[in-house]
N, C-alpha and C positions, 0 to 999 in steps of 0.2 A: 428650384435647384436642390438636388438631393445632397445630404451630408453623409451619405453612407460610406464614402471613401475617406472621410476626415481622419487624420492621424495626429495632426499638430494643431493646437489652438493657441493663438496669441491674444493676450488681453492687454488693453490699455489700463492705466491705473486711476488717475484722477478723474472723477466723474463716472467711472465704470465700476471699479471695485471700491473706491474710497471717496468719501465726501471730504475733501481737503480744503474747501473754500474758507471755512472759518479761520484756519491758521494762515493760509496764504493771504487772506484779506488783511489780517492784522499786520503781517510783515510788510505787505505792499504799502499800507497806510503809514506805518512807522517810517519806512524808507522815503516815501514821498514827502512827508512833513519834515523829516530830518534834512531834506534837500531844499526846504523852503517852498514846496509845492502844495496845492490844496489837498485836503484829506480825500481818501477814496473809501467807498462803502463796500460792504460785502456783496451787495447786489451788483455793483459795478464790476468787481473782481470776478464774479461768477461768469460774466460775459467776456472778460479779458483773457482768461486762461485757455490753455489748449495748444499753444504754439511755442511753449518753452518759457523759461524765466526771463530771458532778455526781452522778448516781446511783451510779456506781462508787465514788466516794470516800465517799458516804454509807453505802453497804453495807459498805465496808471498815472504817469507824469503828464501825459497828453490829455487825460480824461476822455479818451476816445479809442475806438477800435483801430483808428488810423493814427499811427505814431507821427507826431509833429516833426516836420522837417527842421524846425528851429532848435530841436534838442541835439546838442553836439555829442559825438561819440564819447567824449570825456565825461560829460554829465551822465550819460546812460551807463557807462562803466562804473562810475562812482555809486550810482543808485543801485546797480546790481550787486555790488559788494555789500552795501548796507542791507539790501533785501535778504541776501543769503545769510548774513549774520543774524538778523532779526528772526528769520524763519528757523534757523538752527536752534537759537535760544528758546524758541517757543516750545520745543519738545514735542511739537505736533499733537498736543494734548486735546485739542478740540476736534481733530479729525476722527472719523469713524467709518467703519465698513457699512456699505449699503445692505439692506435685508437680503438674506440667503446667499451672500457671497461665499462665506466659508463652507457652507453645505454644498454649494455648486462646485467649488474647486475640489472638495473632497470626493464628490461623486465622480467627477471627470478623471481625477488622478487615480482613483480606485479602479476605474474602468480601463485604465491603461493608456489614456491619451497623454501625449507629450504636451506639457503646458509651458508657455513662455510669457514673459512680461515685456511689452514694448511701449515705453512711455516717453513723452517729451520732457519729463521732469529731470532736472539735473541728477546725474548718476549718484553723487555723493549722499543724497538724501534717501535714496530708494531702499537700500538694505535695512536701514533702521526702521523705516516706516513698515516694511513688510514684516519684520521680526516683531515689532511692537504690537501688531494685530494678529500675530500667530499664523501667517499664511506663507512665510518665506520658504518653507520646505516643499511647497507644491510646484515650484518653478524650476525647470531644467535650465533655463536661461533668463537672465535679467538684463535688459537693454535700456539704458537711459538716453536722454536727449542729446548727450554729448559723447556717446559710445562710438558713433560713426560721424563722418563729416556732415552728413545730411540727416535730418529728422523727418518724421511723418509730416506731410503726406508723401515724401519721397519713400520708395519701397526698399531702400537699402537694407534696413534692419530685417524686413521680412524676407528679402532675397537671401540674406546671410543665413537665416534660420532654415530656409528651404534647402540650401546647400549643405549646411551642417548636418541636418537630420535626413538627408537624402530623400527629400520629399518633392513631389510635383505640386504645382499651384493648386490643383483640384483636391489635394490632400491636406490643405491648410485652411483654417478659418480665423478671421480677425474679428475680435469682439471689442466694440468701443462705443463711445457716446458722442463723438464729434465727427464733423465732415472730414477732418484730417485722417481719422481712422478708416473711414469708408474709402476715401481717395487712395490711401496707402494700399488697401486691399485690392482695389481695382487696378492700381498701378503694378501690383505684384501678380495679378491674374487669379487671385484667390477669392473665396466667398467672404461675405461680411455679415455681421450680426449687430444691428444698431439698437442701443438702449435709449429710451426716451427721457430718462430722468436726470441725465448728466448736464454737461456744460457744452453748448454748441453755439455760442455767441447769439443766443436768443432765437435761433432758428430750429424748427423741428427736425429731428434726425431723419425723418422719412423723406425730406427734401433732397437728401444726398443719395437716395435710392439704394439703401443696403439691400441685400438679398432677404434678410429677415429683420423685422422690427418687433421689439418686445418692451413691455413696461417693467418686467421683473427678470432679473438675471437667471432665476430658477427655470424660466421657460426654455433656456438653452438646453438643459438636460432633456426636457420633453421633446424638443425639436430633433435633437440628435437621436433620441431613442426611437422616434417615429421613422426616421430615415434609415436607421440601421437594418 
């Protein structure tokens, strides 16, 4: 698939631009233990994230990718409040950008591409994280997991971007590290660029059949340049 017609590039955040697992793991562990549940490790949390904070905390309490049916909505809601509080208090100090993220965003922005962020992360945390790492000014739109009624893999956010920027699906590219990103792209009819280093519940991103697979985000600039 050629990327010669791309005008709009949507990026996922956690696992794509930002390694946020250390801070998320601490908050999830603190919330679980505060609720009287077993501790969760960073390795576990790296497999649990990608579907939003509600799913993350449910999986953490369940110690499984499948949320236990024995967990009541009240318990999950209480744990989510604790998780948000612990995560906010962390200051996100252990999170860091992956290699070449800033350079790649700068190159694409400088080349005139419209850049958007589409994450399942709760919206209230996103602006601070972007500003903290000096990349907030690259994004024309920032969409969180609660911006719309449905989150990825639902294409609602991507469809909104297409309409706002008056683009056709073949003019948009979704860049992410999980099956949710690739599925959202397919559901919106746009191309996808999968990164191998993020969080995808322990499954290789290639299994989701993105249009492109890369080990380094800098390869995105090379692929677009070749297609131009």
